[in-house]
Phi, psi and omega in degrees: 000147178291162179282135178224142174251031177289332174299307184299326178297314180292328177291317183293328176266018174055031177273334175218158175273163175294331174295314178291331174297321182296314181293324175304311176306313172295319175298317181303316183292314184296324185254359175052059177242160166301152175305321179299317182290328171298319177298315183286327181288336176279353184071025179290328185198137177287148190294330178285326185282329174291317178306311182292329178295315181293323171301321178288322179290303191274335181092012177271147174285156169260133181236146174267111190288345173294336181276359184253144170241110182265136183290147171311315186292335174281316174309319191290351181284338177234127181307148172304315180300320178288315177306315180291329176299315192247007176048067175211164185209136181279136180239328186208137178232136165217112188052240190263019182246131175243127176268125181242120174275125188229143178276336180235077183282004179279351183273092191298323191293317180294328180291320176290330175292318176294326179292323180289317182298323189264333188071027180241163175275135186265128172241108180285141160231174193246144171220153175288160186290320182295325173290329179290316184298319180296315180297315182297326173293326180291306194270334177250352179088175197271337187297128181283099176074083181299323178289335179279321198270333184225062184299322181300314180298308183309314183292331181307327181296345182245011182272068184240016186199192172225161185247128167252125177262121178267100182287122179275110179256170184303317185274353185152215185237134171233141184266131174247116178298127175276130180302160174206137174133183188290342183276351181287145185305131187306316181294321171308308185298316180299313182290318174301321181293316180299315178297315180297318181302314182298315181290316177300324181275358179078028184284146178271334189218146166235122186252120175259116192230113179271141176232183185298322188229000180220152174244112185258138177243130176230149181237137179265115181240128177054034172091351185247137176272135179235134172282122189255317186217142167249097180280151169305150180293336178298345181269350189296303190292321178293315179301313181298317175299322179297316185285328178290327182284329174294333185253020174061033179265166187275110189284345181268352179271105178238006184262337183246152173291150178219156172238136180216192187204141174239135167247115184230145179242119177259116172269113192262189183298157169062032180075003183292152177214137181221134188248120181226155175258153174227129170274126180246130183233122173252147181218130182280137177236176188292344187242007177132186178277122174273138179237135172238129177247116175278119180270123176252091186256109188302333179294337182273336181298122177254121180258350177273106187308327179293348177260356187286326186124000179303138164283159193300320181296313180303313184298320180296316180293323184288324180288327177292324179292322185281353172255016174290152178290330174209173184124181177236129169249125182249143168241133189232148174162168182288169176303138173086008185260005177095015186298319179297318176305314182295312180294323172301321178296326176292315176298316187292331175296327185271339193292121182205169180292342177281346188248136170265099182256130177235135177234144170239116187231151181230080358258188176286131178264324174219147188264140177233134173292126178090003173246135188267102180252143187231135176271130171286131187225089181292335180298336177242026172067025169261093183253183179300313179300317178301311183298319176300314176307317181293326179297329185285347172264005186250021178050057188276157166254315183230136177232137172245120179253128187301326184196135166276083190260347185212156180303318175307321180296315186291325178301305180304316178298320175296317178298321185291320182296323185274359176246022167104014186246150180259129186237133177246144173199181178231164182203154182257107172218176184279323181208183183293317189289322181290351172300321186297318182289330181291321175294317176302322181289338176274010176074032179266134178296146185288334181285329180285323176301304176311311181291322194274325186290135176251315188196146174238125177246125171254140181217159179219159167242136177240154179282144178281144173291135175292129185291335180287332183234021184288143182211153179287150182253128169279101182237127185288152183307326181297315185292325178300311176301318182292332183278341175132353175288153183279159175308318183292318177294323182302331182279342189246331187289142175246122179256163185231169171210170179264126180291330188105124180207176178304326185296328185241019179059033176063025178264338180093004186223149178211109184084173179225167178216148180276145164263135186230133176236110185253113186244096175289147175272086178284172173302326174294317181287330174303314176295318182292323173306310178300327176279359175061046173289157184276158179322309186299327182290314176301310172313313185295306179305321182295316179296320178296331178274014177095011181288136173267124187282172175304310182294321180293319180298326176292317183295324183292315180296318175302318178294341178263358181081016183270328166220182183258172187286317183303318178298311186299316178293329181292324190257350186230162175249155181289146180272085179269080179251000000 
């Protein structure tokens, strides 16, 4: 259970005694209930009286949920299992704020957890336990935990194909037909169905997470994690073992992290077939091994640069840089922001019989005909610097380095660029300008940075508004101006939101698109680098030269109805220059 200070609060207000509090804690532990439910169950205070008392103490209003009609798209923000576990209900959403009816609003950890799950700012209100129980039955149904209680019926809806696991052997690939039908082993069937469901929903990751009393399965869809299934604990070890077997991991080793890979062919409905790779990572936790499967679906890889999200001006600058004869092009952004896709699109654009292209990746995510791709294997001391030194003896034209993660890698990449090679790589910084300071902090001389760098691209991914349920969003002009629109733009621009529909699982979003900040290293910026200028000065000079920032890229897309203001504000920072 999450921590709550409601007991101390009620003791201080002399609504219960310390002895009654102790009894309630024992009852809570024995029956696995929230503390507030234990207090009510023991008859220490009536639920309506408790709600009124909490309102008086905390200043939050009390609401009767029977008087509310909650929209389905709001209810869908929180899974039934979470609502029942924490005794809370989402009742209203306006832009980035979610009003949450809670039986116990003193539990800050629960509020933080919901904020993390939804990505929204939480505004608590108080409701009585009896009011909550009626409402949760009304909006989520009477079945106690639909995902938990009847997993077989739920997964039957996606039982429309079969799974073939393509096992990678030393000499190549062999195909093992996946059994299908009633006689199939239940765990094999369950794992296959979970993978098929994830692929059909367009998930990028599948999380298998063991906890003390539940085995949770979550999918990351359009960058957001959703709790999909709460499996009984009896499935934990068999499911984990099955996934480890598929990915050639050591099932006996449960103390150390492991990495593996699955190559899978899923035969879907209507004769559809999809072949995907999965990167598998296992990690020991206090309740067992957690496994994350990253789904690498080639159909989701966009190699056409015009589809990535570049503004027209930014794309022209990017295309000019990637055909330069030598220099370094860096792409920066957090994990999962689409950096690899951007680099792959550049490599695909340059791939030809006249070019010798080599890539060092950790690991290789997608395979390209005509490109020499190398997996980094640090366990045998084959790291990025070693790979780069080997590349320089392979008569390269273009090199891609998965990540500039340490000074030796940066040093060799710069030397390669200064000796006539085009180098692509990624780095982790907040924006394009701060990349310069990151390189300086890695002990790279300013004159080397100025000479070697061609271009820096910062990027983020935001969710696209669902085309089926898009509608105008009423945002007051002062809020638009605060976000970055000019006063003139704020008076005329129309922004949009997704209402939520069956097509987008009531999220209002379907798919993702990139926000791009493209900063060429002009002569002015090169001089600032040599003068060891700060990031803010470099960014200001780049903006004066016409650079579209991440926030501006987001505002342009919000004005075109591609994404929402909520997404832009969530992923970008205001340009206070």
